[in-house]
C-alpha positions in Angstrom: -46.7 45.5 111.3 -43.3 46.2 109.7 -41.3 44.3 107.1 -38.4 46.7 107.3 -36.2 43.9 108.2 -33.9 41.5 106.4 -34.6 42.1 102.7 -34.5 46.0 102.9 -31.0 45.7 104.3 -29.9 43.8 101.2 -31.3 46.0 98.4 -31.3 49.7 97.4 -34.1 51.7 98.9 -36.5 53.5 96.6 -35.7 57.2 95.8 -36.0 59.6 98.8 -39.4 61.3 98.8 -40.2 64.9 99.7 -41.9 64.0 103.0 -41.0 61.6 105.7 -44.6 60.2 105.7 -44.3 59.3 102.0 -41.0 57.5 102.7 -42.6 55.5 105.5 -45.6 54.7 103.2 -43.4 53.3 100.4 -41.5 51.0 102.9 -44.7 49.8 104.6 -46.1 46.3 103.8 -49.0 45.6 101.5 -50.8 42.3 101.9 -52.3 40.8 98.8 -53.7 37.4 97.7 -51.6 36.3 94.7 -53.0 33.7 92.2 -50.0 31.4 91.3 -49.6 28.2 89.5 -49.2 25.3 91.9 -45.6 24.6 90.6 -44.7 28.3 91.5 -46.0 27.9 95.1 -44.2 24.6 95.6 -41.0 26.2 94.4 -41.3 29.3 96.6 -42.0 27.1 99.6 -39.1 24.8 99.0 -36.7 27.7 98.4 -37.9 29.5 101.5 -36.4 26.6 103.6 -33.5 25.9 101.3 -32.1 29.4 101.3 -33.0 30.7 104.8 -35.8 33.2 104.1 -38.1 34.0 107.0 -41.2 33.1 105.1 -42.6 32.7 101.6 -43.4 36.5 101.6 -39.7 37.3 101.7 -38.9 34.7 99.0 -41.4 36.3 96.7 -40.2 39.8 97.4 -36.7 38.6 96.6 -37.7 37.6 93.1 -39.5 40.9 92.6 -36.4 42.8 93.7 -34.3 40.6 91.4 -36.5 41.3 88.4 -36.3 45.1 89.1 -32.5 44.9 89.3 -32.1 43.3 85.9 -30.6 45.3 83.0 -33.1 46.7 80.4 -32.4 43.9 77.9 -33.3 41.2 80.5 -36.4 43.1 81.6 -37.6 43.1 77.9 -37.0 39.4 77.8 -39.0 38.8 81.0 -42.0 41.0 80.4 -42.2 41.6 76.6 -41.3 38.3 75.0 -44.0 35.6 75.2 -42.2 32.4 76.2 -43.4 28.8 75.8 -41.9 27.4 79.1 -44.0 24.4 79.8 -47.4 22.8 78.9 -49.3 25.2 81.1 -49.0 27.7 78.3 -50.9 25.6 75.8 -53.3 24.0 78.3 -57.1 24.4 78.3 -58.6 27.0 80.5 -58.9 25.6 84.0 -56.8 22.5 83.2 -54.2 23.7 85.7 -56.1 25.6 88.4 -54.2 28.3 90.3 -53.7 28.4 94.0 -53.8 31.4 96.3 -50.9 32.8 98.3 -51.5 35.7 100.7 -48.2 37.5 101.0 -46.9 41.0 101.8 -44.8 43.1 99.5 -43.4 46.6 100.0 -45.6 49.4 98.7 -42.8 50.5 96.3 -42.7 47.0 94.9 -46.4 47.1 94.3 -45.9 50.4 92.4 -43.1 48.7 90.4 -45.4 45.8 89.5 -48.2 48.1 88.5 -45.9 50.1 86.3 -44.6 47.0 84.5 -48.1 45.7 84.1 -49.3 48.9 82.5 -46.3 49.5 80.2 -46.0 45.9 79.0 -49.7 45.3 78.5 -49.9 42.5 81.0 -53.4 41.5 82.0 -53.0 41.9 85.8 -50.4 42.5 88.5 -51.0 38.8 89.5 -50.0 37.7 86.1 -47.0 39.9 86.2 -45.8 38.1 89.4 -46.5 34.7 87.7 -44.3 35.8 84.8 -41.5 36.6 87.2 -41.8 33.3 89.0 -41.9 31.5 85.6 -38.9 33.3 84.3 -36.6 32.5 87.2 -37.9 28.9 87.6 -37.3 28.3 83.9 -33.7 29.5 84.3 -33.2 26.7 86.9 -34.8 24.1 84.7 -32.7 25.2 81.8 -29.5 24.8 83.8 -30.7 21.4 85.1 -31.0 20.2 81.5 -27.4 20.8 80.7 -24.6 18.3 81.2 -24.1 14.7 80.2 -24.7 12.9 83.4 -27.5 13.1 86.1 -25.0 14.5 88.6 -23.9 17.2 86.2 -27.5 18.2 85.5 -28.5 18.2 89.1 -25.4 20.2 90.1 -26.0 22.8 87.4 -29.6 23.3 88.5 -28.5 23.7 92.1 -25.9 26.3 91.2 -28.3 28.4 89.1 -30.9 28.3 91.8 -28.3 29.3 94.5 -27.2 32.1 92.2 -30.7 33.5 92.0 -31.6 33.3 95.7 -28.1 34.3 96.8 -28.1 37.6 95.0 -27.2 40.4 97.5 -27.4 37.8 100.4 -23.8 36.8 100.8 -23.6 38.6 104.1 -26.9 37.2 105.3 -26.2 34.7 108.1 -29.5 33.0 107.4 -28.4 32.3 103.9 -25.1 30.9 105.0 -26.7 28.7 107.6 -29.3 27.3 105.2 -26.6 26.6 102.6 -24.6 24.6 105.1 -27.6 22.5 106.0 -28.6 22.1 102.3 -25.1 21.1 101.2 -24.9 18.5 104.0 -28.3 17.1 103.0 -27.2 16.9 99.3 -24.0 15.1 100.2 -25.9 12.6 102.3 -28.4 12.0 99.5 -25.6 11.6 97.0 -23.9 9.0 99.2 -27.2 7.2 99.7 -27.8 7.2 95.9 -24.3 5.7 95.2 -25.0 3.0 97.8 -28.5 2.1 96.7 -28.2 2.9 93.0 -31.5 4.7 93.1 -32.2 7.4 90.6 -32.2 10.9 92.1 -35.2 13.0 91.0 -34.1 15.3 88.3 -34.4 19.0 89.2 -35.9 19.6 85.8 -39.0 17.5 86.5 -42.1 19.5 86.8 -44.0 18.8 90.1 -47.2 19.6 88.2 -46.2 17.3 85.4 -48.9 16.4 82.8 -49.5 13.0 81.5 -47.7 12.2 78.2 -50.9 12.5 76.2 -51.7 15.9 77.8 -48.2 17.2 77.0 -48.5 16.1 73.4 -51.9 17.8 73.1 -50.5 21.0 74.6 -47.5 20.9 72.2 -49.9 20.5 69.3 -51.8 23.6 70.3 -48.6 25.6 70.9 -47.4 27.8 68.0 -43.7 27.6 69.1 -41.4 25.2 67.3 -43.7 24.4 64.4 -40.6 23.4 62.4 -39.5 20.8 64.9 -39.9 17.1 64.7 -41.6 17.0 68.1 -44.4 19.3 66.7 -44.9 17.0 63.7 -45.2 14.0 66.1 -47.6 15.9 68.3 -50.0 16.6 65.5 -49.6 13.2 64.0 -48.2 14.3 60.6 -46.6 12.1 58.1 -43.3 13.3 56.5 -45.1 14.4 53.4 -47.7 16.3 55.4 -45.0 18.1 57.4 -43.1 19.1 54.2 -46.3 20.4 52.7 -47.2 22.4 55.8 -43.7 23.8 56.2 -43.7 24.9 52.5 -46.7 27.0 53.2 -45.4 28.4 56.4 -42.0 29.3 54.8 -43.9 31.6 52.4 -45.2 33.5 55.5 -41.9 33.4 57.3 -40.0 34.8 54.3 -42.6 37.5 53.7 -41.9 41.2 54.5 -44.2 41.0 57.6 -42.4 37.9 58.8 -39.0 39.6 58.4 -40.3 42.7 60.2 -41.5 40.6 63.1 -38.1 38.8 63.4 -36.3 42.1 63.3 -38.5 43.4 66.1 -37.8 40.3 68.3 -34.0 40.7 67.6 -34.1 44.4 68.5 -35.9 43.6 71.8 -33.4 40.9 72.8 -30.1 42.4 71.6 -30.4 46.2 71.3 
């Protein structure tokens, strides 16, 4: 079996090794069963068709390539900063069961994932891949939440997703062909929407969406955004209770330890 085909033609090869056998080994495939969130798998499957990849394996490898090509500052943001992206983060253990995907990556990609996992203190290589999927999917959702109208938001999400999966693939005929089909499909759906006045599903919707109560419960357990109004609503606080809680929290935030932690986060993001 060989996966020395489309994706290796688009990305830099790993450094040349001292022996031909080692070069071959690094480029050879390694099959592994990855434990992903259901929303990750749905997204990978959709993008495989939407952007002309041969299979989900290649789509996953593309994201791994992309994460490795990011500048150091972005890699720190991906792997060292704990992000609250959606309610899965604050969910109870087992509330959102993972699904299995058996997919092949290159040996040199496996070594890269192991290196990131060890250096960044990530629990496992599988979690490292989930972090990568989460990061790029969140960029699409973030873009799809900008703009004043539904059309602007949907268009922004499409452009960001196309940018992610089009990196180093502009000369790939499969990508160009898939885009042509996708654009035609989008134009047809937009026309149908105008004719029927039906709402188009927002790209920012989570296919694994929780109920409203589950989302509020997860928000209440989350430690991000404790100063926001949404957090106060989630925990059912009155205005007076929120002010009392925030007064105590500000003491901690303004302490030397709090300032030191904020300085560290700033250094990771911007240095």
